[in-house]
N, C-alpha and C positions, 0 to 999 in steps of 0.2 A: 529177159532184157526188155522185151516188148511190154510185158506186164508192168515193169517198173516205170517205164516212160508213160504208160497210160495213167498210172496213179499220179505221177507228177503233173501231167496235163489236167487231170481232174481237179487236183488241189489248186492249181493255178487258175482254172476256170472258176472255182468257188470263190477264191480270193478276189478275182476281177469282178464277179457278180456282187460280192459284198461291198466292194469299193463303189461300184456304180449305184448300188442300193443306198449307201450312205450319202453319196452325192445327190441322188434323187430326193431323198428325204430332206436333206439340207436345203435343196432348191425349193422344195414344196413348202417348207417352213418359212423360208424367206418370202416367197410369193404370197403366201396366205397369212403371214404374220402370226403363225401358231394357231390359226382358227381350226385347222384340221384336227390337231391334237385336242383342242378344247371340245370339239364335236365328239371325238372318240371318248374322251373322258366323261362328257355329259351322258353319252349313250351307255357307258358302263355303270355310272352311279345313279342313272335315272330310276331304276327300280328301288334303290335304297332311299332316294329322296322322296319318292312317292309314298313309301312306307312311313318315313319320318313325318311327312306332311299329314298323313292319315292319323298318326298317333297324336300329333298336336291338335288336330281338329277334334279328335275324340275327347282329349282332355278338356278342351274348351267347352265342348257340348256337355260333358259330365259336370263341369263346374257351373255352367248355366242352369242345369237341371237341379243341382244341389241348392243354388241360390233361390230358384223359384220354390223349391220345397220348403226352404227356411221361411220364405215370405208367407207362404200359405199357412205354415205352422204358426207364425206370429199372428196372422190375421185371425186364425181359429182361436188362439188364446185370448186375443182382445175381444172377439165376439162372445166367448164364454163369460168374460168379465162383464161385458155390457149386458148380457142377458140376466146374470145374477143381480147386477146393480139395478137393472130395470125392474126386477121383481121386488127388490127392497124399496125402490122409488114408488112403485104402485101402491105399496102398503103405507107409505108415508107421503104421498104426493101432495097432501094438503099443506105440508109444512117443510119437508126436506128440500134442500138445494143441492143438486148434483154439481160436483166440481172436479176438474182434472187435477192431478198432482203434477205440478210443473217444475218443481225444484226440490233437490235434496243434495246435501253435501256429503262427501265421503267421510268427513270428520265427524259429522253428527247424523249419520244415516239412520240410527235407531232413536235419535232424540227429537228431531224436528222435520217438518215437511212444509212445502209451500203449495197452496192451492191457487188455481187460476180463476178464482172468484173472490170478490171483495164487498165493500160496503155498498157499492152500486147495485149489487145483486141481492142485497138484504142481509148479508152476513155481519154479525157483530161479535165483539170480543166476548168470550165465555161460552159460545155455542159448542155443542157436542158434535164430534165427528165420528162417523162409522164407515166401515167398508165391508167388503165381502167377508163374512165370518163374524162380524161383531164390532165392538168398540175399538177405535183407533186413537182418539185423543180429544183435545179441545182447542179451540181457537184462542190464541194469546195475543195476537196482534193483527190489525186489519188496515189495509189501504183501500183506495177506491176499486182497485182491480185485482187484489191478491189478499191472501190470508196466511198467517203463520200458525202452524199447528204444533202443540207440544204433544208428542206421542206418548202413549201409556207405557212404552218400553223404555222411556227416558228414566234414568235413576232418580231424577228429581220429581218424577210424577207420583201422585198419590190418588188412588181411586177407592172410594168406599164400596165394598163388595159384599155379596151374600151368597151362601151355598144354596143352590136351588132346592135340593132335596131336604136338607135339615134346617135351613134358615139360619145357620151359624154365620155371624158377621165378622168382618175384619177389614184390613186395609191392604190394598195391593200396591206394591212398589216395583218399578221397572228395574231391569238388570242390563239394559243395553243389548237385548237379544229377544228371541221369540219366547224366552222363559222369563216369568215374573215370580215374585214371592208374595204370598198372602199371610200377613200377621193377624192372628185372631184376638178378639177382645176378651174372650172367655178362656179360662184355664184348660178346660177339657172340651174342645169343640167336637161336634159330631160331623166328621168328615172322613172320606176315604177316596183312594184313587179312582178316577173315572167320574167323580161328581162334577157337575157343571157349575160355573160361577157367573154371576151377572151383577150389574150395578145395583146398589141397595137403595131403598126408599129414603134412608136417612142421609144419603150422599148430598153434599152441598155443591158439588161441582158438576154432577151429571144427572140426567133424568133416570128414574128407576127402570129396571128391567132390560137394560141393554146387555147382550151377551158379551162376556169377556174372554172366557177360556174354560179349560178342563183341568182338573187336578191330576198332576202327574205322580206326586209322592207327598207323604205327610211326615212331619217330625214333631211329635207331641212333647218331646223332651227339650226342645229348643227354648232357651231363655232369652229375654224375660217373658216371652209369650210363645205358645206353639205356632208353628208356621207350616205352610204347604207350598210346594213349587207348582206353578200354574203355567200350562202351555197356552199362550194367547192364540185364539182361533183365527183372528184376522191375520192374513199373511202380510204383516206390516212391511217387510223388506221388499215386497214385489207389487204392492198395490199401485194402480195407475189412476184410479178414480175413487172418489169418496162422496159420502152424503153428509151434509151439514144440517144439524137439527137445531132449530131455535130453542134456546134454553138460557134463562137468566139465573146465574148463581147468586145466592145471597151474599157471597163474598165479593162479587163484582159491584162497582158503583152503579147506581141506578141513573 
């Protein structure tokens, strides 16, 4: 009997304690307007917030590092182009005019380019244009501050060319890409893959001896004349600078 009463009083005491605890918590919430719970919540989630903030900071730092690496890489690429262009410029410094490529359209990327030099810099219509690797095209239009260049990769372009090794001659036509086609004047030209090709002395649009490309393949059965595919050595799709060479074509008005 005594044990039963003791259990009842114990349960009653626990219930009273819980009631007072609830009342106390409610009073605390009312007095502090929930700040106590906010503090407890903040204390609980603080480690997770710190970890999240660290992750965010690390991502931002990594992104910044990648950005700087890309900028360095871009500057290195530009520096390499400038060095190569400077070497060509030193060889032709008496006549060549260095010009930046300032404009290209996605619709005619392989057809034309705009140079940031014009008639005030001495550039005239018909001048030959080269870049790193060799021939790029020729000037077809000039304003005081800019020049339009017809690229040798344009399907409308025609370049008199010669095979360096055998001296076989032909005409190079653009294909709108880094690949061009050379049609030969003779029926059985002496040409093989790997041969280099340059502008010929009989060309009326370009000075002789400018590098054009390298033979990729040969088709001697092609009619009406044998032909070869030529890989243009100047990276026409990615050039940023060019050299303009004074040259007056016999086809241009004097």
